[in-house]
N, C-alpha and C positions, 0 to 999 in steps of 0.2 A: 476278599477283604475290601478291595477298592470299590466293588459294586455296593457293598453294604454302606460304606462311608458316603458314597455319592447319593444313595437313597436317603440316608439320614439328612444330608445337606439339603436335598430338594424339599423335604417335608417341613423344615422349619426355617430355612435360610432364604428361600426365594419366593417372592410375591410379585411376579410381573404384572403390571397393570392390565386389566382385561375389561373392555377391549383396549388395544394399544392406542395411544393418544395421537398417532400420526400414521400416514401412509406414505409410501415412496413411489414416485412416478417419474417417467422420463419427460423432460421438457423438450418438446418437439423443435422449438426454435433454436435452442442452444445445444441440444444433444446431451445435456447434463441431468443427473438425477436431482430431484427436488423433494422436499418433505411437504406433503399436502397437509393443510390445516395448521401448519406452523408458520408459513411464510417463507419468502426467499430473501437472501442477502447476497450482494455481490462478493463479499469477502468470505463466504462460507461454501465449502465443498461438501457434498453429500456423497458418501462412498459405500460400496459393498465389498467387504474383505473376506477372503477365503481363509479358514483356519486349518491347522494341520489335523484336526479331528473331523474334517469333512463338513463343517457348518459354514454358513455365510452370515457374517454379522454386519450390521449397519453402523457406520461411523460418520461423525461430522468433524470438519477441520475449519477452525476460525483463524483467519490470517490477520495479523496486526503488523502494519508496515514499520512500526517503531520497536518491534520485538527483537530481542536477542536470544530469548529462551523460549522453550516450548513446554507446555503443561499437558501431560497425558492423564486424563481424569477418569477414574473408575467410580461410578455412582453407587448410591445405596440400593437396598434390596427391593424397594417398592416404587421405583421410578423408571421412566424410559426417556429416550432422547427428546421426545416431544415436550415432556414436562421440564427437562433440564435445559432446553434450548436457550431461553432468555437468560438464565443464570450463567451459562457458558459465555454468552455474548458479553454480559456485564463483567465477568471476571477477566476476559480477554482485554476489555477496554481499561478497566481499573488497574490491572496488574501489568499492562503493556506486555503481554505474552501472546504467542500463538497458542491455540488450545485444541486438542483433539479429545473428543469424548466418543464412547462407543456403547452399544447395547450388548449385553451378554447374550449368549445363545438362548433362544426362547423368550427374549424380551423384545418389545416393540415389533419390528419387522425382521429381526434376526431369526434364522432358522435353527432347528434343533431344540434341545431341552436344556434348562439351566442345571448344571452340575458343577461341583468344585473343579474337576479336571477341565471341563469346558471353559470355565472362566479363565483358567491359566492359558489355554490356547487362544482365547479371545484377546487377551491383553497382548500376547505375543504377536498376533496378527496386526494389531493396531501399532505396536512398536515397530514392527517390520515395515509397515506402510510409511511411518515417519522417516525411517532411514532411506528406503528405496524410492519412494515417490517424491518426498519433499526435501531429501538430502540433509535431514537433521542429524547432527552428530550426537552420540551417546552422552557426551559431556555437556551438551546444551539442553538436556531433557530433565524435567522435574516430574516425578510420578506423584499423583494425588489420589489417595484412596479414602472414600467416605464409607464408614460403617462396614458392611460386608465387602465393599470395594477395597478395604485394607488388605484382604486376603490375596487377590491377584496382584495387588501393588507390591506387597512385601515379597511374594514369591518371585516376581521378576527382579525387584531391587536386589535381592540376595544373590542374583546371578550376573549382575552388571557391575563391573569393577570401576568403570569411569563415569557412572551416573552422577549428575550434578547435585540433585537433592531429592528428598521425599517429604511429602506432607501427609500426615495421618489425621483424618477428621472423624472424631468419635469412633476410633478403631476398636476392634475386638482382639483380645489376647488369644482366643481360640473359640471355636463354636461351642464346645462343651462347657467352657468356663463362663459363657454367657448365662447358661441355665443352671449350672451347679458350681459350687465353690471348690473345685478340685485343685489339688496342689501339684499334680503331675500330668504329663501328656500321655494319653492313651492312644493305642493304634487306630481306634475307630473315631478319633476326634477329627475335626475338619478345620481348615484354615489355621494351621498351627503357627500363628504369627509370633508367639512367644519364643518359639525355637528358631525362627528365621531372623528375628530382629538383630541378634548379635552378628549376623553375617553381612549386614548392610554397611557399606564403607563410606557413605556420603552423609552430609548434614541432614538431620531429620527434625522437622517441626511437628509437634503433636498438639492438636486442638481438641479439647473435650469439655463438656458442660458438667459442672459439679452436681447438678440435679438430674442427671441423665437416669431415667428410670427404665431404660431398655438395655443399654450397655453401660454398666456402672463406670464411673469416673476412674476407678482403680485400674481398669483395663488400660486406659491411656497412660496412667502414671507408671504402670508396670513396664509397658513398652518403652516409655521415655527413659526409664532407669537402665534399660538394656542397650540403649543406643551407644555406638562407638563415638559418634560425634553428634550430640544432641544440642539443638538450638533452643533458646529460651522458649518454653512452652506457653500456651495460652489456655489457662483454666478459666472458663467463663462461668463466673459465679451466678447461679440460678439458671444456667443454660440447660436445656433438655436435649433430647437426642436429635430432634428435627428442626430446631429453631436457632441454631448458632449464627446463621447468616443474618439474622435480624439485629444482632448486636453490633454497634459501631466498631467495637474492638476487633471483630472478626476480619473485616477487610483492611483495617489499619495495620493489624499485626501481620497479615499476609503481605501487604505492601512492604513493610520493613524487612520481612524475610527475603522476598524477591530481590529487594535492593541490596541486601547483604550478600546474597548469592551472586548477583551480578558483579559485585566488587571483588569477590573472592577469586583467587588464581585458579585457572583450569588445571594446573599441575599441583594440586594440594598435597597428594600422597599422604594425607592424614596428618601433616605436620602443621598446618595452619587452620585452626578451627574457625568456623564461620560464626561471627558474632554481629550484634547490631551496633556498629560503630557510630552511626549517626542517627540522631533522633528524627530527622526529617529525610525520608527516603528520596533518592534521586536529586538532592540539592547539589551534590558534588560527585565527581568521579575521581577525585584526588586519591591516589593510591596510598598516601600517607595515613588515611583514615584506618587502613587495615592494621597498622602497627601501633595504634593507640595503646598506651601502657595498661597492662592488666591490673596493676595496683589500683588505678582509679576505678575500674569496674568493680573490684572487690569492695572498695570503700562504699561505693554507691549501693552495692548489694546489701551491705550490713545496715546502712541507713534506711533503706526501703523496708527491710525486714522489721526493724524496730518500729517504724511508722505504721506498718500494716498491723502489727501485733497490738498496738495501742488502740486501734480503731476497729478491731475485729468484732468485739462484742456488740458494738453499736450498729453494725451494718448487717447483721444476720436477722432478718425479719420474716423469712419464709419457712422457718424450720419446723413449725408446728405440724405441718402436713408431711414432712419428710424425715421422720425420726431416725430411720436407719441410716440415711445419708449423713444426718447431723452427727451421730455418734462417730461415724467414720472420719468426718472432717475434724471433730474435736480431738480425736485420738491420734491424728496424723498431721499436726500443725507444721512439723518440720519438713513436710514434703510439698507445702503450698508453693505457688509460683513465686520466684524471687523478686519479681518486679510488680510493685503496687499497681501500675498501670494496666497490667494484664489480668488482674483479678477483678472482673467487671461487676459492679454493683448497680449500675444504671439500668433502667428498663429499656427495652428495645426501641420504644417510641422516641427516645431522646437523640436519635441519630441526627446529624447535622450536615449542612453543606452538601458536598457531592455524595455523601453516604445516604442521604434521604432517598434519592432515586433508586439506589441499590436496594435499600430496605423495603421500599414500597413495592418494587417489582417482586421481591422474594415472597412477600406476604400472599401473593396471588398464586404461588406455586406449591403444590403438595408434594414435598420431596420424599416423604417416607411414610410407610405404614407403621403407626405407633405400636402396633401389636407384633412387629417383627421380632423374631428370636424368642418370642414367648411360646413355650410348648403347648400344643393342643392335644386333645385326646387322640386325634388321628396320628399324631407324631410320636406318641409314646408307645 
């Protein structure tokens, strides 16, 4: 059964760039590995990690001297480290975190073939490297999974009891649910995130575009509903599967989340939910912010809901070409984002200040194959 599942996964879930966007060579002067055609940075380590399934995967580690947290990033299904390199660098700088990214088996210069089980072993190797080589504690790690990367991310998160937080970017409820509207989990399904989500014990941020035509927005909403400790989500209005980084709210909301996580106690034990206590991240480390009265938040929540509902009809102008998504949104008003700020209606080009450089850089990177997860004749 496992072999059948892995075969199914490989046919529709994995699109490694061919040829790879980078090569790995040894720098004779320093004795360190370097990524050819990508460039070198003093704060970046290039690594080769052995997995328990006998493969060797390439990883990169971005060091930020101001960081107290480390992000372990699992990328989407049609990218490799060479294409993600600049994004990783920008995220490390903007979020003030250390960041490790890795290529799945069969991606980039990683050996082996991409399968569901191999991706689980790949992320374990990266996590083990953070602990053993860099001395990073479990409680200081944030797992970040984009699209198919939500699979290995949630598989590992469900087994780590002291994990600091999880970010799910355009996640899938399961592989089969992407293609068919099934209501239950079958044995041959892959990346059964919907079953693993309730086992995650840390704060979870979900980011999803409302116009995602590859992995429907309902996947992100379903996973968010299953969280034990869900953080205020970001539903990007008009956002598709591969362009969320272009919206100013993407990096702004991530900053708020990281700031809230940094202020939260290491010994939460599920008793202190992580919320966005301050509108401006990193302005203060005052621990009193954590205990802000919940009543104020509920009142603001109600006001924002009322304001958003009044303006909803005037802000939907893209709906003619997305009728199926529109029906879903109109029939599920009650599950929209509680904060007006997070329901983005601006075009990506309106990014401002420090976000401009972030958005401009992202435009030059092809992060995903837009046809990913769409069944082909060869896969059926």
